[in-house]
C-alpha positions as CSV (number, residue, x, y, z in Angstrom):
1,X,3.0,16.2,7.5
2,X,3.3,16.4,11.6
3,X,-0.1,15.2,12.8
4,X,-1.7,16.2,15.9
5,X,-3.5,14.6,18.3
6,X,-7.0,15.2,20.1
7,X,-6.2,18.2,22.0
8,X,-7.0,18.0,26.2
9,X,-6.3,19.7,28.8
10,X,-2.7,19.3,30.1
11,X,-4.1,18.5,33.4
12,X,-6.7,15.7,32.4
13,X,-3.3,14.0,30.7
14,X,-1.9,14.4,33.8
15,X,-3.5,12.8,35.6
16,X,-4.3,9.5,32.7
17,X,-0.8,9.1,32.6
18,X,-0.5,8.7,36.7
19,X,-2.8,6.6,36.3
20,X,-0.6,4.3,33.5
21,X,2.3,4.5,35.4
22,X,0.1,3.8,39.0
23,X,-1.1,0.1,37.3
24,X,2.5,-1.0,36.2
25,X,2.8,-4.3,38.0
26,X,5.8,-5.3,40.3
27,X,8.7,-5.5,39.3
28,X,7.8,-4.4,35.4
29,X,7.0,-6.1,32.3
30,X,10.5,-5.8,30.9
31,X,13.6,-7.3,32.8
32,X,15.5,-4.3,33.3
33,X,13.7,-1.3,30.4
34,X,11.4,0.7,30.4
35,X,9.4,3.7,28.2
36,X,8.1,6.3,28.2
37,X,4.1,6.9,29.5
38,X,1.7,8.4,27.8
39,X,-1.9,9.7,28.9
40,X,-2.9,8.5,25.2
41,X,-3.5,5.6,23.2
42,X,-2.1,6.5,19.3
43,X,-5.0,7.0,16.6
44,X,-5.6,5.3,13.7
45,X,-8.4,5.6,11.0
46,X,-10.9,3.9,10.8
47,X,-9.8,3.4,6.7
48,X,-6.0,2.2,8.2
49,X,-7.7,-0.1,10.7
50,X,-9.6,-1.8,8.3
51,X,-5.4,-2.4,6.5
52,X,-4.1,-4.1,9.0
53,X,-7.5,-5.9,10.2
54,X,-7.5,-7.8,6.2
55,X,-3.3,-7.6,6.5
56,X,-3.8,-11.1,8.9
57,X,-4.9,-13.5,6.9
58,X,-2.9,-11.5,3.5
59,X,0.1,-12.7,6.0
60,X,-0.4,-16.0,7.0
61,X,-1.4,-16.6,3.0
62,X,2.4,-15.3,2.1
63,X,3.9,-17.4,5.1
64,X,2.3,-20.5,4.0
65,X,3.8,-19.9,-0.2
66,X,6.7,-19.3,2.0
67,X,7.0,-22.3,3.2
68,X,6.0,-24.4,0.2
69,X,8.4,-22.5,-1.9
70,X,11.1,-23.9,0.7
71,X,9.7,-27.2,0.3
72,X,9.7,-27.7,-3.3
73,X,13.2,-26.0,-4.1
74,X,14.2,-28.9,-1.6
75,X,12.6,-31.5,-3.7
76,X,13.9,-30.3,-7.0
77,X,10.7,-29.0,-8.2
78,X,12.0,-25.1,-8.0
79,X,15.3,-23.7,-8.2
80,X,17.4,-25.4,-5.6
81,X,19.6,-21.7,-5.2
82,X,16.3,-20.5,-3.0
83,X,17.1,-23.6,-0.3
84,X,20.7,-22.7,-0.5
85,X,20.1,-19.3,0.4
86,X,17.4,-20.0,3.6
87,X,19.8,-22.9,4.7
88,X,23.0,-21.2,4.9
89,X,24.5,-20.9,8.4
90,X,22.3,-23.6,9.4
91,X,23.1,-27.1,10.9
92,X,21.6,-30.3,8.8
93,X,19.7,-31.8,11.5
94,X,17.8,-28.9,12.7
95,X,17.0,-28.9,8.6
96,X,15.7,-32.1,8.7
97,X,13.8,-31.8,11.8
98,X,12.0,-28.8,10.4
99,X,11.1,-30.8,6.9
100,X,9.6,-34.6,8.9
101,X,7.6,-32.7,11.1
102,X,4.1,-34.7,11.5
103,X,2.4,-31.4,10.2
104,X,4.2,-30.2,7.2
105,X,2.1,-27.2,6.7
106,X,2.4,-25.5,9.9
107,X,3.8,-22.2,9.9
108,X,3.9,-20.2,12.7
109,X,0.3,-19.0,14.5
110,X,1.2,-15.8,15.9
111,X,2.3,-13.1,12.8
112,X,3.7,-9.7,14.0
113,X,5.0,-7.4,11.3
114,X,6.7,-4.4,12.0
115,X,5.4,-1.9,10.2
116,X,6.5,2.3,9.6
117,X,3.9,4.4,9.0
118,X,4.7,6.5,6.0
119,X,2.5,9.7,4.3
120,X,1.8,6.8,2.0
121,X,0.6,3.9,3.9
122,X,2.6,0.8,6.0
123,X,5.8,-0.3,4.4
124,X,6.9,-3.8,6.2
125,X,10.5,-3.9,7.4
126,X,10.0,-7.3,9.0
127,X,7.6,-10.2,9.5
128,X,8.9,-11.5,13.7
129,X,7.8,-15.3,14.5
130,X,8.6,-15.5,17.8
131,X,7.7,-12.1,18.9
132,X,7.8,-10.0,21.9
133,X,5.9,-7.5,23.2
134,X,2.5,-10.0,23.9
135,X,2.1,-9.7,27.3
136,X,3.3,-5.6,27.3
137,X,0.7,-5.0,24.3
138,X,-2.2,-7.2,26.2
139,X,-1.1,-4.8,29.3
140,X,-1.6,-1.9,27.8
141,X,-5.1,-2.6,26.0
142,X,-6.6,-3.4,29.3
143,X,-5.3,-0.8,31.1
144,X,-5.8,2.2,28.0
145,X,-9.6,0.2,28.1
146,X,-10.5,0.6,31.4
147,X,-9.2,4.1,31.6
148,X,-10.8,5.4,28.3
149,X,-14.7,4.0,28.3
150,X,-14.9,6.0,25.6
151,X,-12.3,4.9,23.2
152,X,-11.9,2.3,21.1
153,X,-8.9,-0.2,21.9
154,X,-8.5,-2.2,18.8
155,X,-9.0,-5.6,20.5
156,X,-10.2,-4.3,23.4
157,X,-9.4,-5.1,26.8
158,X,-8.9,-8.6,25.7
159,X,-8.5,-9.1,22.4
160,X,-4.4,-10.1,23.1
161,X,-5.3,-12.3,25.7
162,X,-8.6,-14.6,24.1
163,X,-6.2,-14.1,20.8
164,X,-2.9,-16.0,22.4
165,X,-5.4,-18.8,23.7
166,X,-7.2,-18.8,20.2
167,X,-4.0,-20.7,19.0
168,X,-3.5,-23.4,21.2
169,X,-6.2,-27.4,21.4
170,X,-5.9,-28.2,24.0
171,X,-6.9,-25.2,26.1
172,X,-3.4,-24.5,27.4
173,X,0.3,-24.9,27.0
174,X,3.5,-24.7,28.3
175,X,5.3,-21.0,27.8
176,X,8.9,-21.8,27.1
177,X,11.7,-19.6,27.4
178,X,15.0,-19.0,27.3
179,X,17.8,-17.2,29.2
180,X,18.8,-15.5,25.8
181,X,15.1,-14.3,26.2
182,X,15.0,-13.6,29.7
183,X,14.7,-9.9,29.5
184,X,10.8,-10.9,28.8
185,X,9.5,-13.7,30.6
186,X,7.9,-11.0,33.2
187,X,5.6,-9.9,30.4
188,X,5.1,-14.1,30.2
189,X,4.1,-14.4,33.4
190,X,1.5,-11.8,33.5
191,X,0.1,-13.3,29.8
192,X,0.2,-16.8,31.4
193,X,-1.4,-15.7,34.5
194,X,-4.2,-13.7,32.2
195,X,-5.3,-15.5,29.6
196,X,-8.2,-18.0,29.7
197,X,-6.5,-22.3,30.3
198,X,-3.6,-23.4,31.8
199,X,-0.9,-21.4,30.7
200,X,2.5,-22.0,33.1
201,X,6.1,-20.1,32.3
202,X,9.0,-22.4,32.1
203,X,12.4,-22.1,31.4
204,X,13.0,-24.2,28.2
205,X,17.1,-24.5,29.9
206,X,15.8,-27.2,32.6
207,X,11.7,-28.6,30.9
208,X,10.7,-31.8,31.2
209,X,8.2,-33.1,28.4
210,X,4.6,-33.6,29.3
211,X,1.6,-34.4,26.9
212,X,1.3,-30.8,27.6
213,X,1.3,-28.5,24.2
214,X,4.4,-25.9,23.9
215,X,4.8,-22.0,23.3
216,X,8.0,-21.4,21.7
217,X,10.0,-17.7,23.2
218,X,13.4,-18.5,22.5
219,X,15.1,-18.8,18.9
220,X,16.4,-21.8,17.1
221,X,19.7,-20.1,16.6
222,X,20.1,-20.4,20.3
223,X,20.2,-24.6,20.4
224,X,23.6,-25.1,21.3
225,X,23.3,-23.9,24.7
226,X,19.0,-25.3,25.8
227,X,20.4,-28.7,26.7
228,X,17.7,-31.2,26.9
229,X,15.9,-29.6,23.4
230,X,16.3,-32.9,22.4
231,X,13.6,-34.7,23.5
232,X,11.7,-31.1,22.8
233,X,12.4,-31.6,19.4
234,X,11.1,-35.5,19.8
235,X,7.7,-34.9,21.5
236,X,6.9,-32.9,18.1
237,X,8.3,-34.6,15.6
238,X,6.3,-37.8,16.5
239,X,3.6,-35.6,17.1
240,X,3.0,-36.5,20.6
241,X,2.7,-32.6,21.5
242,X,1.5,-29.4,19.5
243,X,4.4,-27.0,19.0
244,X,4.2,-23.1,17.4
245,X,6.4,-21.7,16.2
246,X,7.3,-25.1,14.1
247,X,10.9,-25.9,14.1
248,X,11.1,-24.5,10.5
249,X,13.8,-21.8,10.7
250,X,13.7,-21.3,7.0
251,X,10.8,-19.6,7.5
252,X,12.2,-16.4,10.5
253,X,14.5,-15.3,7.7
254,X,14.3,-12.0,6.8
255,X,15.2,-11.8,3.0
256,X,12.2,-13.4,1.8
257,X,11.1,-10.4,1.3
258,X,14.0,-10.1,-1.3
259,X,12.6,-13.6,-2.6
260,X,9.3,-11.5,-3.3
261,X,11.4,-8.9,-5.8
262,X,13.2,-11.8,-7.3
263,X,12.6,-11.9,-10.9
264,X,12.6,-15.5,-11.6
265,X,10.0,-15.8,-8.4
266,X,7.7,-13.5,-9.7
267,X,4.9,-15.8,-11.4
268,X,5.4,-18.6,-9.0
269,X,4.1,-16.1,-6.0
270,X,1.3,-14.4,-8.5
271,X,0.4,-18.3,-8.7
272,X,0.6,-19.0,-5.3
273,X,-0.8,-16.1,-3.6
274,X,-3.0,-14.5,-6.4
275,X,-2.3,-11.6,-8.3
276,X,-4.5,-9.3,-6.4
277,X,-2.7,-10.7,-3.2
278,X,0.8,-10.1,-4.8
279,X,-0.2,-6.9,-6.1
280,X,-0.7,-6.0,-2.4
281,X,2.9,-7.5,-1.2
282,X,4.6,-5.7,-3.4
283,X,3.3,-2.7,-2.3
284,X,3.7,-3.2,1.5
285,X,7.5,-4.9,1.5
286,X,10.0,-2.7,0.2
287,X,12.3,-3.4,-2.5
288,X,14.6,-5.9,-1.1
289,X,17.8,-8.1,-2.4
290,X,19.8,-10.5,-1.1
291,X,23.6,-9.9,-0.6
292,X,25.3,-12.2,-2.9
293,X,27.9,-11.8,-4.0
294,X,28.3,-13.7,-6.5
295,X,29.7,-12.2,-10.1
296,X,26.8,-11.1,-12.9
297,X,27.5,-10.9,-16.4
298,X,29.2,-8.3,-17.6
299,X,26.6,-7.4,-19.7
300,X,23.6,-6.8,-17.2
301,X,23.0,-5.5,-14.0
302,X,21.6,-5.9,-10.5
303,X,18.2,-4.9,-10.5
304,X,16.3,-1.7,-9.1
305,X,20.8,-0.8,-8.6
306,X,21.6,-0.5,-12.1
307,X,25.2,-2.0,-10.4
308,X,27.1,-4.8,-11.9
309,X,28.4,-6.2,-7.7
310,X,27.4,-4.8,-4.2
311,X,31.4,-4.0,-3.6
312,X,30.0,-1.0,-6.4
313,X,27.2,-0.3,-3.4
314,X,30.1,1.0,-1.2
315,X,30.6,3.8,-3.6
316,X,27.0,5.5,-2.7
317,X,26.9,8.9,-2.6
318,X,25.0,10.0,0.6
319,X,21.3,10.7,-1.2
320,X,22.1,7.3,-3.0
321,X,22.4,5.6,0.2
322,X,18.2,5.4,0.7
323,X,18.8,1.5,1.5
324,X,19.0,-0.6,5.7
325,X,21.7,-3.0,5.5
326,X,21.0,-6.3,8.4
327,X,21.1,-9.9,8.8
328,X,19.0,-11.9,7.6
329,X,18.2,-14.6,10.3
330,X,19.4,-17.4,12.4
331,X,22.3,-15.2,14.2
332,X,22.0,-13.6,18.0
333,X,22.5,-10.8,15.9
334,X,20.0,-10.4,13.6
335,X,17.0,-9.3,16.3
336,X,16.5,-5.7,17.9
337,X,18.1,-3.8,15.2
338,X,21.9,-5.2,16.4
339,X,23.1,-5.9,13.2
340,X,21.4,-2.9,11.2
341,X,23.2,0.1,8.9
342,X,21.0,2.9,7.7
343,X,22.8,3.7,4.6
344,X,22.1,7.9,5.4
345,X,22.7,7.7,8.4
346,X,26.5,6.5,8.2
347,X,29.8,7.8,6.9
348,X,31.2,6.8,3.9
349,X,33.6,4.1,6.0
350,X,31.0,4.0,8.2
351,X,28.9,2.7,4.6
352,X,32.0,0.5,3.4
353,X,32.7,-1.5,6.3
354,X,28.7,-2.6,6.7
355,X,29.1,-3.9,3.1
356,X,32.1,-5.4,3.5
357,X,30.6,-7.0,6.3
358,X,27.5,-8.3,4.7
359,X,29.6,-9.3,1.7
360,X,32.1,-11.5,4.2
361,X,29.2,-13.1,5.9
362,X,27.4,-14.1,2.7
363,X,28.6,-18.0,3.2
364,X,27.2,-18.5,6.9
365,X,25.2,-15.1,7.7
366,X,23.2,-13.5,4.4
367,X,22.4,-10.3,5.0
368,X,19.6,-8.6,3.3
369,X,19.4,-5.0,1.5
370,X,16.1,-3.1,1.8
371,X,14.7,0.4,0.2
372,X,14.8,2.5,3.5
373,X,11.1,4.2,4.2
374,X,11.3,7.6,6.6
375,X,8.2,7.7,8.8
376,X,5.6,10.5,9.1
377,X,6.0,13.3,11.7
378,X,3.4,12.8,14.4
379,X,3.0,14.5,18.2
380,X,2.2,12.6,21.3
381,X,1.7,13.4,24.6
382,X,4.0,12.0,27.2
383,X,5.0,11.9,31.1
384,X,8.6,13.7,31.9
385,X,9.3,11.8,34.7
386,X,11.6,14.0,36.1
387,X,9.5,17.0,35.7
388,X,6.3,15.6,36.6
389,X,4.8,17.4,33.3
390,X,3.1,16.1,30.5
391,X,4.8,17.1,26.9
392,X,4.6,17.0,23.7
393,X,6.7,15.0,21.6
394,X,7.5,14.8,17.8
395,X,8.0,11.4,17.2
396,X,8.3,8.6,14.4
397,X,6.2,5.6,14.6
398,X,6.7,1.3,13.5
399,X,3.2,-0.5,14.7
400,X,2.6,-3.9,15.5
401,X,-0.1,-5.7,14.7
402,X,-0.1,-9.0,17.1
403,X,-2.6,-11.5,14.2
404,X,-3.3,-15.3,15.9
405,X,-4.1,-18.0,13.7
406,X,-6.7,-20.5,15.4
407,X,-6.0,-24.5,16.7
408,X,-7.4,-25.4,12.9
409,X,-4.7,-23.4,11.0
410,X,-7.1,-21.3,9.6
411,X,-9.0,-18.5,11.6
412,X,-6.9,-15.6,11.6
413,X,-8.0,-12.4,13.8
414,X,-5.9,-9.2,15.0
415,X,-5.6,-9.1,18.6
416,X,-4.4,-5.9,19.1
417,X,-2.0,-3.1,17.8
418,X,1.3,-2.0,19.9
419,X,2.7,2.0,18.9
420,X,5.8,2.2,19.1
421,X,6.8,6.3,18.9
422,X,10.6,6.6,18.7
423,X,12.1,10.8,18.7
424,X,12.3,12.2,15.0
425,X,15.6,12.5,14.8
426,X,15.8,8.8,14.9
427,X,15.8,6.3,11.9
428,X,16.2,3.0,13.9
429,X,12.1,2.8,15.5
430,X,12.3,0.1,18.0
431,X,11.4,-0.4,21.6
432,X,14.5,2.1,22.8
433,X,14.3,3.7,26.7
434,X,13.1,7.3,24.9
435,X,9.9,5.7,22.8
436,X,6.8,5.8,24.0
437,X,5.1,2.7,23.8
438,X,0.6,2.8,23.0
439,X,-1.5,0.7,21.9
440,X,-4.1,2.1,19.0
441,X,-7.5,3.2,19.3
442,X,-9.8,3.5,16.3
443,X,-10.4,7.3,15.2
444,X,-13.0,9.5,14.1
């Protein structure tokens, strides 16, 4: 089904798109990155917005339960194989530092799920605890909100800015950006200059610890390339400063969706989440598996796949390959869709090679296998910079709502929603050059 946007005269669309383009900060918001500019926000129904508003506290609860399950596994009150999956490839000192944090129950205070808009609703491909796009979404909300005063931009013109400020106790923080994350530095500088309080962007490679709280905008797998990070970890472990997201690498694994679907853990999840919340998340997270090459007894099969070994995945026909393979985490290829293989898009040879790589990687960097849910097709206007004319593109949508957990660790607010509309022939939905990036608004 194709969902058409509200029709406006093309000249109005062109004028609005030109205003957005003219408002772009000097130097842009991403280093050497661009996207298609649209005159219109993406429209969500009131029911969809209500669902997304209610989703934030639920995902916060989910992350707290993930942390609890991991810590119980490490202590022995839950099976050790849980922590064994999550610890693979990670240095012992980093794991111990996370377990020794002053606040054992601390979880990320920025939560961003990647949601695919399907004909049946939403499906979550992953949760990101150190997400890019905060500054971009704040800028988009400000520009489109001021340009369209009659539109109800989700989060309003300041929702992202006030939300980001709310996660810190001291009214400010140092935003620590690594060289590996440098492409996002422009948007973080734009954010720091406009967020209420005293915020500064700093390079983590040469950061000198003070008494200021900090926001971690670097990946934990990159720690060996960050001189002086030991001093930062030391300050965090003693409680001298407050850092979010915490040094808890087990919370940044995509395979939590597989653990959530694990039958042996079913009653644990139901008890800790409560049954109604468990059912809601079962509808949101696609069925998933950890690609574990361990031998399965001859009289049983892997649930949901009806195979006795992940080797058998290589023989699946194209129609059977409505599946996605990707690295779980703690790896330079685990973000930005670098390790993703979509079964239906791959040839038999390519799919077989991806399965072999996933099996071979299990010892140090586990892969997760997920059911693939295709996005529904929408249509949305964009400004063709080459012709100067507005065109309408058919595409599929990834929605990224940004939830901010207050410094008290409880209150969760939705700051804004970034819509990435990719051409409909693309199966992997991310911020590519030919995608449209816009904020979302509430429709009638």
